mmCIF file of the N, C-alpha and C atoms, coordinates in Angstrom:
data_MODEL
# 
_entry.id   MODEL 
# 
loop_
_atom_site.group_PDB 
_atom_site.id 
_atom_site.type_symbol 
_atom_site.label_atom_id 
_atom_site.label_alt_id 
_atom_site.label_comp_id 
_atom_site.label_asym_id 
_atom_site.label_entity_id 
_atom_site.label_seq_id 
_atom_site.pdbx_PDB_ins_code 
_atom_site.Cartn_x 
_atom_site.Cartn_y 
_atom_site.Cartn_z 
_atom_site.occupancy 
_atom_site.B_iso_or_equiv 
_atom_site.pdbx_formal_charge 
_atom_site.auth_seq_id 
_atom_site.auth_comp_id 
_atom_site.auth_asym_id 
_atom_site.auth_atom_id 
_atom_site.pdbx_PDB_model_num 
ATOM 1   N N  . MET A 1 1  ? 0.584   -1.130 -0.076  1.00 0.00 ? 1  MET A N  1 
ATOM 2   C CA . MET A 1 1  ? -0.262  -0.465 -0.020  1.00 0.00 ? 1  MET A CA 1 
ATOM 3   C C  . MET A 1 1  ? 0.679   1.268  0.028   1.00 0.00 ? 1  MET A C  1 
ATOM 4   N N  . ALA A 1 2  ? 0.786   1.982  -0.725  1.00 0.00 ? 2  ALA A N  1 
ATOM 5   C CA . ALA A 1 2  ? 1.449   3.564  -1.040  1.00 0.00 ? 2  ALA A CA 1 
ATOM 6   C C  . ALA A 1 2  ? 0.904   4.086  -0.105  1.00 0.00 ? 2  ALA A C  1 
ATOM 7   N N  . HIS A 1 3  ? 2.039   4.999  0.783   1.00 0.00 ? 3  HIS A N  1 
ATOM 8   C CA . HIS A 1 3  ? 2.324   5.896  1.664   1.00 0.00 ? 3  HIS A CA 1 
ATOM 9   C C  . HIS A 1 3  ? 2.119   7.230  1.342   1.00 0.00 ? 3  HIS A C  1 
ATOM 10  N N  . HIS A 1 4  ? 1.447   8.158  1.342   1.00 0.00 ? 4  HIS A N  1 
ATOM 11  C CA . HIS A 1 4  ? 0.979   9.271  0.959   1.00 0.00 ? 4  HIS A CA 1 
ATOM 12  C C  . HIS A 1 4  ? 1.190   10.029 2.243   1.00 0.00 ? 4  HIS A C  1 
ATOM 13  N N  . SER A 1 5  ? 1.982   10.941 2.051   1.00 0.00 ? 5  SER A N  1 
ATOM 14  C CA . SER A 1 5  ? 2.610   12.038 3.039   1.00 0.00 ? 5  SER A CA 1 
ATOM 15  C C  . SER A 1 5  ? 2.396   13.568 2.549   1.00 0.00 ? 5  SER A C  1 
ATOM 16  N N  . SER A 1 6  ? 1.747   14.123 3.728   1.00 0.00 ? 6  SER A N  1 
ATOM 17  C CA . SER A 1 6  ? 1.963   15.600 2.996   1.00 0.00 ? 6  SER A CA 1 
ATOM 18  C C  . SER A 1 6  ? 3.177   16.176 2.979   1.00 0.00 ? 6  SER A C  1 
ATOM 19  N N  . PRO A 1 7  ? 2.648   17.468 2.095   1.00 0.00 ? 7  PRO A N  1 
ATOM 20  C CA . PRO A 1 7  ? 4.001   18.138 1.742   1.00 0.00 ? 7  PRO A CA 1 
ATOM 21  C C  . PRO A 1 7  ? 4.613   18.801 2.716   1.00 0.00 ? 7  PRO A C  1 
ATOM 22  N N  . SER A 1 8  ? 5.586   19.049 2.475   1.00 0.00 ? 8  SER A N  1 
ATOM 23  C CA . SER A 1 8  ? 6.366   19.415 3.473   1.00 0.00 ? 8  SER A CA 1 
ATOM 24  C C  . SER A 1 8  ? 5.887   21.627 3.909   1.00 0.00 ? 8  SER A C  1 
ATOM 25  N N  . PRO A 1 9  ? 6.228   21.945 4.689   1.00 0.00 ? 9  PRO A N  1 
ATOM 26  C CA . PRO A 1 9  ? 5.478   23.289 4.740   1.00 0.00 ? 9  PRO A CA 1 
ATOM 27  C C  . PRO A 1 9  ? 6.611   24.388 3.896   1.00 0.00 ? 9  PRO A C  1 
ATOM 28  N N  . ARG A 1 10 ? 5.916   25.225 3.425   1.00 0.00 ? 10 ARG A N  1 
ATOM 29  C CA . ARG A 1 10 ? 7.015   26.351 2.918   1.00 0.00 ? 10 ARG A CA 1 
ATOM 30  C C  . ARG A 1 10 ? 8.336   27.309 3.690   1.00 0.00 ? 10 ARG A C  1 
ATOM 31  N N  . ILE A 1 11 ? 8.994   27.110 4.226   1.00 0.00 ? 11 ILE A N  1 
ATOM 32  C CA . ILE A 1 11 ? 9.844   27.825 4.706   1.00 0.00 ? 11 ILE A CA 1 
ATOM 33  C C  . ILE A 1 11 ? 10.148  28.742 4.559   1.00 0.00 ? 11 ILE A C  1 
ATOM 34  N N  . CYS A 1 12 ? 9.924   30.501 5.505   1.00 0.00 ? 12 CYS A N  1 
ATOM 35  C CA . CYS A 1 12 ? 9.565   30.946 4.732   1.00 0.00 ? 12 CYS A CA 1 
ATOM 36  C C  . CYS A 1 12 ? 11.662  31.535 4.214   1.00 0.00 ? 12 CYS A C  1 
ATOM 37  N N  . PRO A 1 13 ? 11.466  32.360 3.063   1.00 0.00 ? 13 PRO A N  1 
ATOM 38  C CA . PRO A 1 13 ? 12.253  32.786 2.342   1.00 0.00 ? 13 PRO A CA 1 
ATOM 39  C C  . PRO A 1 13 ? 13.129  34.708 2.998   1.00 0.00 ? 13 PRO A C  1 
ATOM 40  N N  . ALA A 1 14 ? 12.689  34.910 3.617   1.00 0.00 ? 14 ALA A N  1 
ATOM 41  C CA . ALA A 1 14 ? 13.414  36.190 4.543   1.00 0.00 ? 14 ALA A CA 1 
ATOM 42  C C  . ALA A 1 14 ? 13.967  35.563 5.789   1.00 0.00 ? 14 ALA A C  1 
ATOM 43  N N  . CYS A 1 15 ? 13.872  34.797 6.869   1.00 0.00 ? 15 CYS A N  1 
ATOM 44  C CA . CYS A 1 15 ? 14.102  34.868 7.878   1.00 0.00 ? 15 CYS A CA 1 
ATOM 45  C C  . CYS A 1 15 ? 15.040  33.234 8.058   1.00 0.00 ? 15 CYS A C  1 
ATOM 46  N N  . ASP A 1 16 ? 14.362  32.097 6.961   1.00 0.00 ? 16 ASP A N  1 
ATOM 47  C CA . ASP A 1 16 ? 14.956  30.686 6.773   1.00 0.00 ? 16 ASP A CA 1 
ATOM 48  C C  . ASP A 1 16 ? 14.392  29.883 8.170   1.00 0.00 ? 16 ASP A C  1 
ATOM 49  N N  . GLY A 1 17 ? 13.502  30.113 8.572   1.00 0.00 ? 17 GLY A N  1 
ATOM 50  C CA . GLY A 1 17 ? 12.695  29.400 8.872   1.00 0.00 ? 17 GLY A CA 1 
ATOM 51  C C  . GLY A 1 17 ? 12.982  29.873 10.651  1.00 0.00 ? 17 GLY A C  1 
ATOM 52  N N  . PHE A 1 18 ? 13.853  30.777 11.188  1.00 0.00 ? 18 PHE A N  1 
ATOM 53  C CA . PHE A 1 18 ? 14.189  31.310 12.477  1.00 0.00 ? 18 PHE A CA 1 
ATOM 54  C C  . PHE A 1 18 ? 13.225  32.577 12.675  1.00 0.00 ? 18 PHE A C  1 
ATOM 55  N N  . ALA A 1 19 ? 12.210  32.710 12.756  1.00 0.00 ? 19 ALA A N  1 
ATOM 56  C CA . ALA A 1 19 ? 11.256  33.556 13.135  1.00 0.00 ? 19 ALA A CA 1 
ATOM 57  C C  . ALA A 1 19 ? 11.608  34.307 14.450  1.00 0.00 ? 19 ALA A C  1 
ATOM 58  N N  . SER A 1 20 ? 12.073  33.664 15.330  1.00 0.00 ? 20 SER A N  1 
ATOM 59  C CA . SER A 1 20 ? 11.811  35.127 16.705  1.00 0.00 ? 20 SER A CA 1 
ATOM 60  C C  . SER A 1 20 ? 13.249  34.867 16.812  1.00 0.00 ? 20 SER A C  1 
ATOM 61  N N  . VAL A 1 21 ? 13.415  36.154 17.169  1.00 0.00 ? 21 VAL A N  1 
ATOM 62  C CA . VAL A 1 21 ? 15.002  36.181 18.047  1.00 0.00 ? 21 VAL A CA 1 
ATOM 63  C C  . VAL A 1 21 ? 14.703  37.129 19.265  1.00 0.00 ? 21 VAL A C  1 
ATOM 64  N N  . ALA A 1 22 ? 16.004  36.837 19.866  1.00 0.00 ? 22 ALA A N  1 
ATOM 65  C CA . ALA A 1 22 ? 15.879  37.849 21.059  1.00 0.00 ? 22 ALA A CA 1 
ATOM 66  C C  . ALA A 1 22 ? 17.498  38.480 20.998  1.00 0.00 ? 22 ALA A C  1 
ATOM 67  N N  . VAL A 1 23 ? 17.198  40.077 20.986  1.00 0.00 ? 23 VAL A N  1 
ATOM 68  C CA . VAL A 1 23 ? 18.092  40.660 20.826  1.00 0.00 ? 23 VAL A CA 1 
ATOM 69  C C  . VAL A 1 23 ? 18.506  41.263 22.316  1.00 0.00 ? 23 VAL A C  1 
ATOM 70  N N  . THR A 1 24 ? 19.815  41.387 22.301  1.00 0.00 ? 24 THR A N  1 
ATOM 71  C CA . THR A 1 24 ? 20.432  41.692 23.323  1.00 0.00 ? 24 THR A CA 1 
ATOM 72  C C  . THR A 1 24 ? 20.519  43.320 23.632  1.00 0.00 ? 24 THR A C  1 
ATOM 73  N N  . LEU A 1 25 ? 20.077  44.260 24.157  1.00 0.00 ? 25 LEU A N  1 
ATOM 74  C CA . LEU A 1 25 ? 19.952  45.555 24.074  1.00 0.00 ? 25 LEU A CA 1 
ATOM 75  C C  . LEU A 1 25 ? 21.264  45.775 24.893  1.00 0.00 ? 25 LEU A C  1 
ATOM 76  N N  . GLY A 1 26 ? 21.779  45.081 25.713  1.00 0.00 ? 26 GLY A N  1 
ATOM 77  C CA . GLY A 1 26 ? 23.403  46.150 25.915  1.00 0.00 ? 26 GLY A CA 1 
ATOM 78  C C  . GLY A 1 26 ? 22.850  45.771 27.914  1.00 0.00 ? 26 GLY A C  1 
ATOM 79  N N  . GLY A 1 27 ? 23.886  45.673 28.076  1.00 0.00 ? 27 GLY A N  1 
ATOM 80  C CA . GLY A 1 27 ? 23.652  45.674 30.039  1.00 0.00 ? 27 GLY A CA 1 
ATOM 81  C C  . GLY A 1 27 ? 23.292  44.761 30.424  1.00 0.00 ? 27 GLY A C  1 
ATOM 82  N N  . ARG A 1 28 ? 22.572  45.119 32.012  1.00 0.00 ? 28 ARG A N  1 
ATOM 83  C CA . ARG A 1 28 ? 22.215  44.059 32.887  1.00 0.00 ? 28 ARG A CA 1 
ATOM 84  C C  . ARG A 1 28 ? 21.007  45.266 33.618  1.00 0.00 ? 28 ARG A C  1 
ATOM 85  N N  . ASP A 1 29 ? 20.141  44.396 34.488  1.00 0.00 ? 29 ASP A N  1 
ATOM 86  C CA . ASP A 1 29 ? 19.484  44.947 35.116  1.00 0.00 ? 29 ASP A CA 1 
ATOM 87  C C  . ASP A 1 29 ? 19.876  45.071 36.463  1.00 0.00 ? 29 ASP A C  1 
ATOM 88  N N  . HIS A 1 30 ? 19.144  45.332 37.458  1.00 0.00 ? 30 HIS A N  1 
ATOM 89  C CA . HIS A 1 30 ? 19.623  45.039 39.143  1.00 0.00 ? 30 HIS A CA 1 
ATOM 90  C C  . HIS A 1 30 ? 19.592  43.840 39.237  1.00 0.00 ? 30 HIS A C  1 
ATOM 91  N N  . GLN A 1 31 ? 18.991  42.700 38.890  1.00 0.00 ? 31 GLN A N  1 
ATOM 92  C CA . GLN A 1 31 ? 18.884  41.497 39.592  1.00 0.00 ? 31 GLN A CA 1 
ATOM 93  C C  . GLN A 1 31 ? 19.951  40.566 38.154  1.00 0.00 ? 31 GLN A C  1 
ATOM 94  N N  . GLY A 1 32 ? 21.289  41.141 37.279  1.00 0.00 ? 32 GLY A N  1 
ATOM 95  C CA . GLY A 1 32 ? 21.776  40.923 36.614  1.00 0.00 ? 32 GLY A CA 1 
ATOM 96  C C  . GLY A 1 32 ? 21.611  40.292 35.685  1.00 0.00 ? 32 GLY A C  1 
ATOM 97  N N  . HIS A 1 33 ? 19.851  39.868 35.152  1.00 0.00 ? 33 HIS A N  1 
ATOM 98  C CA . HIS A 1 33 ? 19.989  39.377 34.158  1.00 0.00 ? 33 HIS A CA 1 
ATOM 99  C C  . HIS A 1 33 ? 20.145  40.582 32.751  1.00 0.00 ? 33 HIS A C  1 
ATOM 100 N N  . ARG A 1 34 ? 20.720  39.594 31.940  1.00 0.00 ? 34 ARG A N  1 
ATOM 101 C CA . ARG A 1 34 ? 20.299  40.527 30.479  1.00 0.00 ? 34 ARG A CA 1 
ATOM 102 C C  . ARG A 1 34 ? 18.989  41.053 29.801  1.00 0.00 ? 34 ARG A C  1 
ATOM 103 N N  . ARG A 1 35 ? 19.218  42.548 29.637  1.00 0.00 ? 35 ARG A N  1 
ATOM 104 C CA . ARG A 1 35 ? 18.091  42.804 28.820  1.00 0.00 ? 35 ARG A CA 1 
ATOM 105 C C  . ARG A 1 35 ? 17.615  42.663 27.248  1.00 0.00 ? 35 ARG A C  1 
ATOM 106 N N  . THR A 1 36 ? 16.573  41.436 26.703  1.00 0.00 ? 36 THR A N  1 
ATOM 107 C CA . THR A 1 36 ? 16.526  41.695 25.839  1.00 0.00 ? 36 THR A CA 1 
ATOM 108 C C  . THR A 1 36 ? 15.087  41.905 25.553  1.00 0.00 ? 36 THR A C  1 
ATOM 109 N N  . ILE A 1 37 ? 14.891  41.832 24.210  1.00 0.00 ? 37 ILE A N  1 
ATOM 110 C CA . ILE A 1 37 ? 13.670  42.478 23.191  1.00 0.00 ? 37 ILE A CA 1 
ATOM 111 C C  . ILE A 1 37 ? 13.305  40.981 22.565  1.00 0.00 ? 37 ILE A C  1 
ATOM 112 N N  . THR A 1 38 ? 12.465  40.724 22.317  1.00 0.00 ? 38 THR A N  1 
ATOM 113 C CA . THR A 1 38 ? 11.986  39.234 21.369  1.00 0.00 ? 38 THR A CA 1 
ATOM 114 C C  . THR A 1 38 ? 10.907  40.264 20.100  1.00 0.00 ? 38 THR A C  1 
ATOM 115 N N  . ALA A 1 39 ? 12.112  39.848 18.123  1.00 0.00 ? 39 ALA A N  1 
ATOM 116 C CA . ALA A 1 39 ? 11.912  40.027 17.560  1.00 0.00 ? 39 ALA A CA 1 
ATOM 117 C C  . ALA A 1 39 ? 11.178  39.340 16.903  1.00 0.00 ? 39 ALA A C  1 
ATOM 118 N N  . HIS A 1 40 ? 10.576  39.146 16.089  1.00 0.00 ? 40 HIS A N  1 
ATOM 119 C CA . HIS A 1 40 ? 9.536   38.836 14.830  1.00 0.00 ? 40 HIS A CA 1 
ATOM 120 C C  . HIS A 1 40 ? 9.803   38.920 13.541  1.00 0.00 ? 40 HIS A C  1 
ATOM 121 N N  . CYS A 1 41 ? 10.047  38.107 12.880  1.00 0.00 ? 41 CYS A N  1 
ATOM 122 C CA . CYS A 1 41 ? 10.684  38.239 11.480  1.00 0.00 ? 41 CYS A CA 1 
ATOM 123 C C  . CYS A 1 41 ? 9.216   39.105 10.496  1.00 0.00 ? 41 CYS A C  1 
ATOM 124 N N  . PRO A 1 42 ? 9.150   40.319 9.866   1.00 0.00 ? 42 PRO A N  1 
ATOM 125 C CA . PRO A 1 42 ? 7.439   40.810 9.671   1.00 0.00 ? 42 PRO A CA 1 
ATOM 126 C C  . PRO A 1 42 ? 7.289   40.446 8.014   1.00 0.00 ? 42 PRO A C  1 
ATOM 127 N N  . THR A 1 43 ? 7.783   39.299 7.499   1.00 0.00 ? 43 THR A N  1 
ATOM 128 C CA . THR A 1 43 ? 7.575   38.734 6.210   1.00 0.00 ? 43 THR A CA 1 
ATOM 129 C C  . THR A 1 43 ? 6.065   37.386 6.537   1.00 0.00 ? 43 THR A C  1 
ATOM 130 N N  . CYS A 1 44 ? 6.458   36.784 7.755   1.00 0.00 ? 44 CYS A N  1 
ATOM 131 C CA . CYS A 1 44 ? 5.778   35.696 8.312   1.00 0.00 ? 44 CYS A CA 1 
ATOM 132 C C  . CYS A 1 44 ? 5.192   35.969 9.431   1.00 0.00 ? 44 CYS A C  1 
ATOM 133 N N  . GLN A 1 45 ? 5.374   37.183 9.846   1.00 0.00 ? 45 GLN A N  1 
ATOM 134 C CA . GLN A 1 45 ? 5.154   37.433 11.374  1.00 0.00 ? 45 GLN A CA 1 
ATOM 135 C C  . GLN A 1 45 ? 5.205   35.999 12.224  1.00 0.00 ? 45 GLN A C  1 
ATOM 136 N N  . GLY A 1 46 ? 6.501   35.614 12.209  1.00 0.00 ? 46 GLY A N  1 
ATOM 137 C CA . GLY A 1 46 ? 6.491   34.735 13.533  1.00 0.00 ? 46 GLY A CA 1 
ATOM 138 C C  . GLY A 1 46 ? 6.587   33.622 13.246  1.00 0.00 ? 46 GLY A C  1 
ATOM 139 N N  . THR A 1 47 ? 5.918   33.392 12.391  1.00 0.00 ? 47 THR A N  1 
ATOM 140 C CA . THR A 1 47 ? 6.090   31.320 12.344  1.00 0.00 ? 47 THR A CA 1 
ATOM 141 C C  . THR A 1 47 ? 7.026   30.804 11.690  1.00 0.00 ? 47 THR A C  1 
ATOM 142 N N  . GLY A 1 48 ? 7.402   31.530 10.775  1.00 0.00 ? 48 GLY A N  1 
ATOM 143 C CA . GLY A 1 48 ? 8.653   30.773 10.146  1.00 0.00 ? 48 GLY A CA 1 
ATOM 144 C C  . GLY A 1 48 ? 8.289   29.863 8.980   1.00 0.00 ? 48 GLY A C  1 
ATOM 145 N N  . ILE A 1 49 ? 6.931   30.176 8.436   1.00 0.00 ? 49 ILE A N  1 
ATOM 146 C CA . ILE A 1 49 ? 6.364   29.618 7.296   1.00 0.00 ? 49 ILE A CA 1 
ATOM 147 C C  . ILE A 1 49 ? 5.897   30.490 6.602   1.00 0.00 ? 49 ILE A C  1 
ATOM 148 N N  . ALA A 1 50 ? 6.165   29.985 4.887   1.00 0.00 ? 50 ALA A N  1 
ATOM 149 C CA . ALA A 1 50 ? 6.131   31.410 3.627   1.00 0.00 ? 50 ALA A CA 1 
ATOM 150 C C  . ALA A 1 50 ? 4.267   30.935 3.802   1.00 0.00 ? 50 ALA A C  1 
ATOM 151 N N  . ARG A 1 51 ? 3.367   31.838 3.740   1.00 0.00 ? 51 ARG A N  1 
ATOM 152 C CA . ARG A 1 51 ? 1.906   31.549 3.008   1.00 0.00 ? 51 ARG A CA 1 
ATOM 153 C C  . ARG A 1 51 ? 2.284   31.320 1.600   1.00 0.00 ? 51 ARG A C  1 
ATOM 154 N N  . THR A 1 52 ? 1.380   29.908 1.508   1.00 0.00 ? 52 THR A N  1 
ATOM 155 C CA . THR A 1 52 ? 1.743   29.804 -0.675  1.00 0.00 ? 52 THR A CA 1 
ATOM 156 C C  . THR A 1 52 ? 0.228   30.908 -0.779  1.00 0.00 ? 52 THR A C  1 
ATOM 157 N N  . ARG A 1 53 ? 0.129   31.399 -2.111  1.00 0.00 ? 53 ARG A N  1 
ATOM 158 C CA . ARG A 1 53 ? -0.613  32.070 -3.006  1.00 0.00 ? 53 ARG A CA 1 
ATOM 159 C C  . ARG A 1 53 ? -1.089  30.794 -4.098  1.00 0.00 ? 53 ARG A C  1 
ATOM 160 N N  . ARG A 1 54 ? -2.907  30.822 -3.722  1.00 0.00 ? 54 ARG A N  1 
ATOM 161 C CA . ARG A 1 54 ? -2.816  29.625 -4.437  1.00 0.00 ? 54 ARG A CA 1 
ATOM 162 C C  . ARG A 1 54 ? -3.995  30.584 -5.814  1.00 0.00 ? 54 ARG A C  1 
ATOM 163 N N  . ASN A 1 55 ? -3.403  31.086 -6.546  1.00 0.00 ? 55 ASN A N  1 
ATOM 164 C CA . ASN A 1 55 ? -3.938  31.507 -8.398  1.00 0.00 ? 55 ASN A CA 1 
ATOM 165 C C  . ASN A 1 55 ? -4.735  30.199 -8.581  1.00 0.00 ? 55 ASN A C  1 
ATOM 166 N N  . ARG A 1 56 ? -6.166  31.705 -8.622  1.00 0.00 ? 56 ARG A N  1 
ATOM 167 C CA . ARG A 1 56 ? -7.434  30.566 -9.485  1.00 0.00 ? 56 ARG A CA 1 
ATOM 168 C C  . ARG A 1 56 ? -6.951  31.076 -10.931 1.00 0.00 ? 56 ARG A C  1 
ATOM 169 N N  . GLU A 1 57 ? -7.344  29.650 -12.110 1.00 0.00 ? 57 GLU A N  1 
ATOM 170 C CA . GLU A 1 57 ? -7.649  30.153 -13.389 1.00 0.00 ? 57 GLU A CA 1 
ATOM 171 C C  . GLU A 1 57 ? -8.509  30.851 -13.754 1.00 0.00 ? 57 GLU A C  1 
ATOM 172 N N  . GLY A 1 58 ? -8.198  31.831 -14.489 1.00 0.00 ? 58 GLY A N  1 
ATOM 173 C CA . GLY A 1 58 ? -9.388  33.257 -14.649 1.00 0.00 ? 58 GLY A CA 1 
ATOM 174 C C  . GLY A 1 58 ? -9.810  33.719 -13.462 1.00 0.00 ? 58 GLY A C  1 
ATOM 175 N N  . ALA A 1 59 ? -9.358  34.325 -12.888 1.00 0.00 ? 59 ALA A N  1 
ATOM 176 C CA . ALA A 1 59 ? -9.284  34.786 -11.702 1.00 0.00 ? 59 ALA A CA 1 
ATOM 177 C C  . ALA A 1 59 ? -9.038  36.401 -12.285 1.00 0.00 ? 59 ALA A C  1 
ATOM 178 N N  . ARG A 1 60 ? -8.376  36.785 -13.269 1.00 0.00 ? 60 ARG A N  1 
ATOM 179 C CA . ARG A 1 60 ? -8.169  38.055 -13.373 1.00 0.00 ? 60 ARG A CA 1 
ATOM 180 C C  . ARG A 1 60 ? -9.047  38.521 -14.767 1.00 0.00 ? 60 ARG A C  1 
ATOM 181 N N  . ALA A 1 61 ? -9.639  38.037 -15.438 1.00 0.00 ? 61 ALA A N  1 
ATOM 182 C CA . ALA A 1 61 ? -10.280 38.383 -16.012 1.00 0.00 ? 61 ALA A CA 1 
ATOM 183 C C  . ALA A 1 61 ? -11.530 39.319 -15.687 1.00 0.00 ? 61 ALA A C  1 
# 
């Protein structure tokens, strides 16, 4: 019996799948922890997967 696998999701070309990163702001807070912020990829909104476009035939008519 043939095994049908689902197609793999498309990885975002802008971030290569690494959609969220922690950026160090430099320095430490009063407890000694590094101050960081989280930045998300603007193309995939932090998912790491690019959305596919589905073109319908005759949609431009």
